[in-house]
Biopython code that builds the backbone (N, CA, C, O; Angstrom):
import numpy as np
from Bio.PDB.StructureBuilder import StructureBuilder

atoms = [
    (1, "UNK", "N", (0.685, -1.156, 0.010)),
    (1, "UNK", "CA", (-0.039, -0.186, 0.476)),
    (1, "UNK", "C", (0.983, 1.224, -0.070)),
    (1, "UNK", "O", (2.204, 1.295, 0.075)),
    (2, "UNK", "N", (0.011, 2.362, -0.775)),
    (2, "UNK", "CA", (1.306, 3.776, -0.942)),
    (2, "UNK", "C", (-0.014, 4.516, -0.670)),
    (2, "UNK", "O", (-1.178, 4.279, -0.992)),
    (3, "UNK", "N", (0.703, 5.705, 0.188)),
    (3, "UNK", "CA", (0.388, 6.663, 0.545)),
    (3, "UNK", "C", (0.873, 7.665, -0.084)),
    (3, "UNK", "O", (2.032, 7.414, -0.413)),
    (4, "UNK", "N", (0.536, 8.688, -0.409)),
    (4, "UNK", "CA", (1.319, 9.947, -0.740)),
    (4, "UNK", "C", (2.093, 10.762, 0.135)),
    (4, "UNK", "O", (3.272, 11.111, 0.082)),
    (5, "UNK", "N", (1.126, 11.006, 1.001)),
    (5, "UNK", "CA", (1.493, 11.613, 2.643)),
    (5, "UNK", "C", (1.058, 11.039, 3.673)),
    (5, "UNK", "O", (-0.143, 10.793, 3.785)),
    (6, "UNK", "N", (1.796, 10.775, 4.452)),
    (6, "UNK", "CA", (1.986, 9.654, 6.088)),
    (6, "UNK", "C", (1.359, 10.670, 6.674)),
    (6, "UNK", "O", (1.923, 11.761, 6.590)),
    (7, "UNK", "N", (0.051, 10.596, 7.412)),
    (7, "UNK", "CA", (-0.235, 11.347, 8.325)),
    (7, "UNK", "C", (-0.518, 10.844, 9.761)),
    (7, "UNK", "O", (-1.424, 10.012, 9.802)),
    (8, "UNK", "N", (0.154, 11.217, 11.171)),
    (8, "UNK", "CA", (0.068, 10.194, 12.254)),
    (8, "UNK", "C", (-1.047, 9.666, 12.393)),
    (8, "UNK", "O", (-0.896, 8.467, 12.629)),
    (9, "UNK", "N", (-2.510, 10.078, 12.352)),
    (9, "UNK", "CA", (-3.825, 9.968, 13.135)),
    (9, "UNK", "C", (-4.305, 9.715, 11.820)),
    (9, "UNK", "O", (-5.503, 9.941, 11.652)),
    (10, "UNK", "N", (-3.521, 9.215, 10.654)),
    (10, "UNK", "CA", (-4.421, 8.043, 9.551)),
    (10, "UNK", "C", (-4.043, 6.716, 9.831)),
    (10, "UNK", "O", (-2.950, 6.245, 10.146)),
    (11, "UNK", "N", (-5.461, 6.052, 9.611)),
    (11, "UNK", "CA", (-5.387, 4.555, 9.853)),
    (11, "UNK", "C", (-5.582, 3.939, 8.580)),
    (11, "UNK", "O", (-5.977, 4.863, 7.869)),
    (12, "UNK", "N", (-5.521, 2.734, 7.781)),
    (12, "UNK", "CA", (-6.317, 2.039, 6.852)),
    (12, "UNK", "C", (-6.784, 0.685, 7.677)),
    (12, "UNK", "O", (-6.515, 0.768, 8.876)),
    (13, "UNK", "N", (-7.361, -0.416, 7.321)),
    (13, "UNK", "CA", (-8.402, -1.045, 8.160)),
    (13, "UNK", "C", (-8.385, -1.651, 6.396)),
    (13, "UNK", "O", (-8.880, -1.037, 5.450)),
    (14, "UNK", "N", (-7.645, -3.056, 6.321)),
    (14, "UNK", "CA", (-7.784, -4.221, 5.180)),
    (14, "UNK", "C", (-8.227, -5.148, 5.540)),
    (14, "UNK", "O", (-7.510, -5.809, 6.291)),
    (15, "UNK", "N", (-9.964, -5.831, 5.131)),
    (15, "UNK", "CA", (-10.267, -6.283, 5.643)),
    (15, "UNK", "C", (-10.475, -7.560, 4.103)),
    (15, "UNK", "O", (-10.712, -7.206, 2.948)),
    (16, "UNK", "N", (-10.338, -8.674, 4.470)),
    (16, "UNK", "CA", (-10.077, -9.879, 3.151)),
    (16, "UNK", "C", (-12.024, -10.327, 3.466)),
    (16, "UNK", "O", (-12.656, -10.362, 4.521)),
    (17, "UNK", "N", (-12.460, -10.605, 2.015)),
    (17, "UNK", "CA", (-14.083, -11.321, 1.619)),
    (17, "UNK", "C", (-13.652, -12.098, 0.652)),
    (17, "UNK", "O", (-14.096, -12.112, -0.496)),
    (18, "UNK", "N", (-13.177, -12.460, 0.888)),
    (18, "UNK", "CA", (-12.968, -14.079, 0.058)),
    (18, "UNK", "C", (-12.803, -15.724, 1.404)),
    (18, "UNK", "O", (-12.204, -15.709, 2.479)),
    (19, "UNK", "N", (-13.275, -16.453, 1.015)),
    (19, "UNK", "CA", (-12.762, -17.668, 1.339)),
    (19, "UNK", "C", (-11.551, -17.799, 1.236)),
    (19, "UNK", "O", (-10.986, -17.013, 0.476)),
    (20, "UNK", "N", (-10.734, -18.820, 1.951)),
    (20, "UNK", "CA", (-9.332, -19.331, 2.217)),
    (20, "UNK", "C", (-8.234, -18.451, 1.462)),
    (20, "UNK", "O", (-7.388, -19.016, 0.768)),
    (21, "UNK", "N", (-8.247, -17.512, 1.557)),
    (21, "UNK", "CA", (-7.250, -16.395, 1.743)),
    (21, "UNK", "C", (-7.400, -15.574, 3.264)),
    (21, "UNK", "O", (-8.393, -15.411, 3.973)),
    (22, "UNK", "N", (-5.543, -15.002, 3.494)),
    (22, "UNK", "CA", (-5.300, -15.040, 4.908)),
    (22, "UNK", "C", (-4.017, -14.267, 4.839)),
    (22, "UNK", "O", (-3.047, -14.640, 4.179)),
    (23, "UNK", "N", (-4.072, -12.931, 5.710)),
    (23, "UNK", "CA", (-2.651, -12.084, 6.216)),
    (23, "UNK", "C", (-1.385, -12.902, 5.930)),
    (23, "UNK", "O", (-1.358, -14.104, 5.666)),
    (24, "UNK", "N", (-0.631, -12.299, 5.998)),
    (24, "UNK", "CA", (0.606, -13.269, 6.489)),
    (24, "UNK", "C", (0.927, -13.657, 8.000)),
    (24, "UNK", "O", (2.011, -14.144, 8.321)),
    (25, "UNK", "N", (0.097, -13.451, 8.728)),
    (25, "UNK", "CA", (-0.165, -13.027, 10.219)),
    (25, "UNK", "C", (-1.186, -14.521, 10.716)),
    (25, "UNK", "O", (-0.923, -15.030, 11.805)),
    (26, "UNK", "N", (-2.239, -15.091, 9.906)),
    (26, "UNK", "CA", (-3.088, -15.622, 9.691)),
    (26, "UNK", "C", (-4.280, -15.136, 10.383)),
    (26, "UNK", "O", (-5.037, -15.881, 11.005)),
    (27, "UNK", "N", (-4.515, -13.210, 10.201)),
    (27, "UNK", "CA", (-6.125, -13.165, 10.390)),
    (27, "UNK", "C", (-6.160, -12.499, 9.027)),
    (27, "UNK", "O", (-5.355, -12.229, 8.137)),
    (28, "UNK", "N", (-7.724, -12.326, 9.315)),
    (28, "UNK", "CA", (-8.441, -11.676, 8.072)),
    (28, "UNK", "C", (-8.665, -9.808, 7.909)),
    (28, "UNK", "O", (-9.266, -9.204, 7.020)),
    (29, "UNK", "N", (-8.144, -9.409, 8.777)),
    (29, "UNK", "CA", (-8.087, -8.006, 9.037)),
    (29, "UNK", "C", (-7.204, -7.653, 9.796)),
    (29, "UNK", "O", (-7.039, -7.922, 10.986)),
    (30, "UNK", "N", (-6.134, -6.531, 8.540)),
    (30, "UNK", "CA", (-5.191, -5.642, 9.249)),
    (30, "UNK", "C", (-5.104, -4.358, 9.179)),
    (30, "UNK", "O", (-5.438, -3.574, 8.291)),
    (31, "UNK", "N", (-4.522, -4.174, 10.415)),
    (31, "UNK", "CA", (-4.603, -2.526, 10.644)),
    (31, "UNK", "C", (-3.440, -1.585, 9.954)),
    (31, "UNK", "O", (-2.358, -1.613, 10.540)),
    (32, "UNK", "N", (-3.504, -0.991, 9.114)),
    (32, "UNK", "CA", (-2.103, -0.007, 8.770)),
    (32, "UNK", "C", (-2.213, 1.376, 9.862)),
    (32, "UNK", "O", (-3.328, 1.749, 10.228)),
    (33, "UNK", "N", (-1.503, 1.776, 10.129)),
    (33, "UNK", "CA", (-0.985, 2.855, 10.922)),
    (33, "UNK", "C", (0.878, 3.609, 10.395)),
    (33, "UNK", "O", (1.770, 3.259, 9.622)),
    (34, "UNK", "N", (0.668, 4.677, 11.299)),
    (34, "UNK", "CA", (1.959, 5.836, 10.142)),
    (34, "UNK", "C", (3.387, 4.957, 10.370)),
    (34, "UNK", "O", (4.312, 4.899, 9.560)),
    (35, "UNK", "N", (3.316, 4.214, 11.834)),
    (35, "UNK", "CA", (4.403, 3.209, 12.149)),
    (35, "UNK", "C", (4.673, 2.269, 10.965)),
    (35, "UNK", "O", (5.822, 1.918, 10.698)),
    (36, "UNK", "N", (3.661, 1.884, 10.291)),
    (36, "UNK", "CA", (3.752, 0.849, 9.169)),
    (36, "UNK", "C", (4.490, 1.401, 7.858)),
    (36, "UNK", "O", (5.131, 0.540, 7.256)),
    (37, "UNK", "N", (4.502, 2.284, 7.485)),
    (37, "UNK", "CA", (5.082, 3.037, 6.239)),
    (37, "UNK", "C", (6.803, 3.297, 6.333)),
    (37, "UNK", "O", (7.589, 3.663, 7.207)),
    (38, "UNK", "N", (6.870, 2.942, 5.105)),
    (38, "UNK", "CA", (8.914, 3.714, 5.634)),
    (38, "UNK", "C", (8.576, 4.883, 4.935)),
    (38, "UNK", "O", (7.448, 5.347, 4.768)),
    (39, "UNK", "N", (10.016, 5.463, 4.408)),
    (39, "UNK", "CA", (9.963, 7.359, 4.212)),
    (39, "UNK", "C", (9.136, 7.145, 3.192)),
    (39, "UNK", "O", (8.130, 7.855, 3.198)),
    (40, "UNK", "N", (9.253, 6.337, 2.262)),
    (40, "UNK", "CA", (8.790, 6.421, 0.784)),
    (40, "UNK", "C", (7.344, 6.603, 0.765)),
    (40, "UNK", "O", (6.867, 7.305, -0.127)),
    (41, "UNK", "N", (6.530, 6.023, 1.695)),
    (41, "UNK", "CA", (5.161, 6.209, 2.007)),
    (41, "UNK", "C", (4.794, 4.616, 1.661)),
    (41, "UNK", "O", (3.580, 4.443, 1.556)),
    (42, "UNK", "N", (5.520, 3.549, 1.484)),
    (42, "UNK", "CA", (4.952, 2.315, 1.510)),
    (42, "UNK", "C", (5.320, 1.101, 2.876)),
    (42, "UNK", "O", (6.092, 0.922, 3.818)),
    (43, "UNK", "N", (4.104, 0.464, 2.140)),
    (43, "UNK", "CA", (3.777, -0.338, 3.533)),
    (43, "UNK", "C", (3.392, -1.780, 2.544)),
    (43, "UNK", "O", (2.557, -1.981, 1.662)),
    (44, "UNK", "N", (4.524, -2.687, 3.229)),
    (44, "UNK", "CA", (3.830, -4.155, 2.267)),
    (44, "UNK", "C", (2.958, -4.862, 3.373)),
    (44, "UNK", "O", (3.179, -4.966, 4.580)),
    (45, "UNK", "N", (1.690, -5.407, 2.462)),
    (45, "UNK", "CA", (1.109, -5.963, 2.831)),
    (45, "UNK", "C", (1.150, -7.668, 2.371)),
    (45, "UNK", "O", (0.850, -7.653, 1.177)),
    (46, "UNK", "N", (1.295, -8.554, 2.632)),
    (46, "UNK", "CA", (0.602, -10.131, 2.238)),
    (46, "UNK", "C", (-0.155, -10.773, 2.399)),
    (46, "UNK", "O", (-0.796, -10.814, 3.450)),
    (47, "UNK", "N", (-0.427, -11.806, 0.988)),
    (47, "UNK", "CA", (-1.452, -12.432, 0.875)),
    (47, "UNK", "C", (-1.373, -13.997, 1.006)),
    (47, "UNK", "O", (-1.655, -14.265, -0.161)),
    (48, "UNK", "N", (-1.256, -14.761, 1.384)),
    (48, "UNK", "CA", (-1.115, -16.068, 1.694)),
    (48, "UNK", "C", (-2.989, -16.914, 0.838)),
    (48, "UNK", "O", (-4.118, -17.112, 1.286)),
    (49, "UNK", "N", (-2.363, -17.116, -0.374)),
    (49, "UNK", "CA", (-3.035, -18.359, -1.273)),
    (49, "UNK", "C", (-2.624, -19.409, -1.589)),
    (49, "UNK", "O", (-1.634, -19.720, -2.251)),
    (50, "UNK", "N", (-3.675, -20.207, -0.938)),
    (50, "UNK", "CA", (-3.067, -22.229, -0.998)),
    (50, "UNK", "C", (-3.551, -21.979, -2.850)),
    (50, "UNK", "O", (-4.291, -21.185, -3.430)),
    (51, "UNK", "N", (-2.573, -23.253, -3.334)),
    (51, "UNK", "CA", (-3.208, -23.236, -4.334)),
    (51, "UNK", "C", (-4.456, -23.592, -5.273)),
    (51, "UNK", "O", (-4.933, -23.366, -6.385)),
    (52, "UNK", "N", (-4.720, -24.482, -3.776)),
    (52, "UNK", "CA", (-6.508, -24.681, -4.102)),
    (52, "UNK", "C", (-7.430, -23.575, -4.467)),
    (52, "UNK", "O", (-8.367, -23.709, -5.253)),
    (53, "UNK", "N", (-7.069, -22.318, -3.769)),
    (53, "UNK", "CA", (-7.663, -21.135, -3.874)),
    (53, "UNK", "C", (-8.370, -20.527, -5.307)),
    (53, "UNK", "O", (-7.752, -19.806, -6.090)),
    (54, "UNK", "N", (-9.509, -20.876, -5.457)),
    (54, "UNK", "CA", (-9.795, -20.182, -7.036)),
    (54, "UNK", "C", (-10.428, -18.823, -7.171)),
    (54, "UNK", "O", (-10.923, -18.418, -8.223)),
    (55, "UNK", "N", (-10.380, -18.081, -5.947)),
    (55, "UNK", "CA", (-10.357, -16.518, -6.154)),
    (55, "UNK", "C", (-9.114, -15.825, -6.177)),
    (55, "UNK", "O", (-8.026, -16.393, -6.097)),
    (56, "UNK", "N", (-9.261, -14.709, -6.276)),
    (56, "UNK", "CA", (-8.420, -13.537, -6.068)),
    (56, "UNK", "C", (-7.974, -12.987, -4.471)),
    (56, "UNK", "O", (-8.304, -13.628, -3.473)),
    (57, "UNK", "N", (-7.410, -12.081, -4.418)),
    (57, "UNK", "CA", (-7.387, -11.996, -2.679)),
    (57, "UNK", "C", (-7.872, -10.225, -3.082)),
    (57, "UNK", "O", (-7.254, -9.178, -3.278)),
    (58, "UNK", "N", (-9.541, -10.715, -3.055)),
    (58, "UNK", "CA", (-10.536, -9.385, -2.258)),
    (58, "UNK", "C", (-10.319, -9.287, -1.272)),
    (58, "UNK", "O", (-10.343, -10.083, -0.332)),
    (59, "UNK", "N", (-10.037, -8.130, -1.374)),
    (59, "UNK", "CA", (-10.271, -7.251, -0.050)),
    (59, "UNK", "C", (-11.003, -5.803, -0.072)),
    (59, "UNK", "O", (-11.088, -5.347, -1.212)),
    (60, "UNK", "N", (-11.431, -5.163, 0.728)),
    (60, "UNK", "CA", (-11.897, -3.735, 1.525)),
    (60, "UNK", "C", (-11.116, -2.955, 1.778)),
    (60, "UNK", "O", (-10.316, -3.651, 2.404)),
    (61, "UNK", "N", (-10.730, -2.024, 1.769)),
    (61, "UNK", "CA", (-9.917, -0.847, 2.302)),
    (61, "UNK", "C", (-10.988, 0.175, 3.119)),
    (61, "UNK", "O", (-11.961, 0.804, 2.704)),
    (62, "UNK", "N", (-10.556, 0.098, 4.079)),
    (62, "UNK", "CA", (-11.303, 1.696, 4.708)),
    (62, "UNK", "C", (-10.318, 2.464, 5.654)),
    (62, "UNK", "O", (-9.638, 2.081, 6.606)),
    (63, "UNK", "N", (-10.460, 3.519, 5.137)),
    (63, "UNK", "CA", (-9.622, 5.164, 5.784)),
    (63, "UNK", "C", (-10.126, 5.105, 7.227)),
    (63, "UNK", "O", (-10.981, 4.316, 7.629)),
    (64, "UNK", "N", (-9.434, 6.126, 8.036)),
    (64, "UNK", "CA", (-9.776, 6.363, 9.384)),
    (64, "UNK", "C", (-8.619, 7.826, 9.834)),
    (64, "UNK", "O", (-7.403, 7.821, 10.023)),
    (65, "UNK", "N", (-9.376, 8.682, 9.872)),
    (65, "UNK", "CA", (-8.662, 9.705, 10.545)),
    (65, "UNK", "C", (-9.516, 9.742, 12.172)),
    (65, "UNK", "O", (-10.721, 9.625, 12.397)),
    (66, "UNK", "N", (-8.427, 9.938, 13.086)),
    (66, "UNK", "CA", (-9.154, 9.404, 14.253)),
    (66, "UNK", "C", (-10.017, 8.226, 14.303)),
    (66, "UNK", "O", (-9.705, 7.049, 14.123)),
    (67, "UNK", "N", (-10.903, 8.624, 14.518)),
    (67, "UNK", "CA", (-12.670, 7.834, 15.064)),
    (67, "UNK", "C", (-12.937, 8.326, 13.549)),
    (67, "UNK", "O", (-12.938, 7.370, 12.773)),
    (68, "UNK", "N", (-13.116, 9.312, 13.060)),
    (68, "UNK", "CA", (-13.403, 9.329, 11.526)),
    (68, "UNK", "C", (-13.220, 8.386, 10.322)),
    (68, "UNK", "O", (-12.183, 7.908, 9.864)),
    (69, "UNK", "N", (-14.753, 8.217, 9.853)),
    (69, "UNK", "CA", (-14.489, 7.300, 8.693)),
    (69, "UNK", "C", (-14.182, 7.950, 7.551)),
    (69, "UNK", "O", (-15.034, 8.816, 7.351)),
    (70, "UNK", "N", (-13.093, 7.922, 6.443)),
    (70, "UNK", "CA", (-12.725, 8.977, 5.485)),
    (70, "UNK", "C", (-13.500, 8.263, 4.112)),
    (70, "UNK", "O", (-13.680, 8.910, 3.081)),
    (71, "UNK", "N", (-14.011, 6.545, 4.302)),
    (71, "UNK", "CA", (-14.246, 6.133, 2.826)),
    (71, "UNK", "C", (-13.953, 4.833, 2.859)),
    (71, "UNK", "O", (-13.657, 4.255, 3.905)),
    (72, "UNK", "N", (-14.026, 4.141, 1.460)),
    (72, "UNK", "CA", (-13.901, 2.795, 1.468)),
    (72, "UNK", "C", (-13.418, 2.531, 0.172)),
    (72, "UNK", "O", (-13.842, 3.328, -0.665)),
    (73, "UNK", "N", (-12.439, 1.402, -0.377)),
    (73, "UNK", "CA", (-12.396, 1.228, -1.519)),
    (73, "UNK", "C", (-12.304, -0.256, -1.332)),
    (73, "UNK", "O", (-12.228, -0.998, -2.311)),
]
sb = StructureBuilder()
sb.init_structure("model")
sb.init_model(0)
sb.init_chain("A")
sb.init_seg("    ")
for serial, (resi, resn, name, xyz) in enumerate(atoms, 1):
    if name == "N":
        sb.init_residue(resn, " ", resi, " ")
    sb.init_atom(name, np.array(xyz, "f"), 0.0, 1.0, " ", f" {name:<3s}", serial, name[0])
structure = sb.get_structure()
């Protein structure tokens, strides 16, 4: 994931919405905060997709600034 500007109070939540896929830590939800992004605004997110999975790594991303919902993609 890339942010052109990383703000300390902005976070992104990624939610996997298909069966058989998970993040590299075994979860279905990943939260990214400013500390997860490097100096260029890049945060690596890895998906585990076993060979038998017949879907893509479909997920929803939601943005928040503090407690305010910014949007969803």
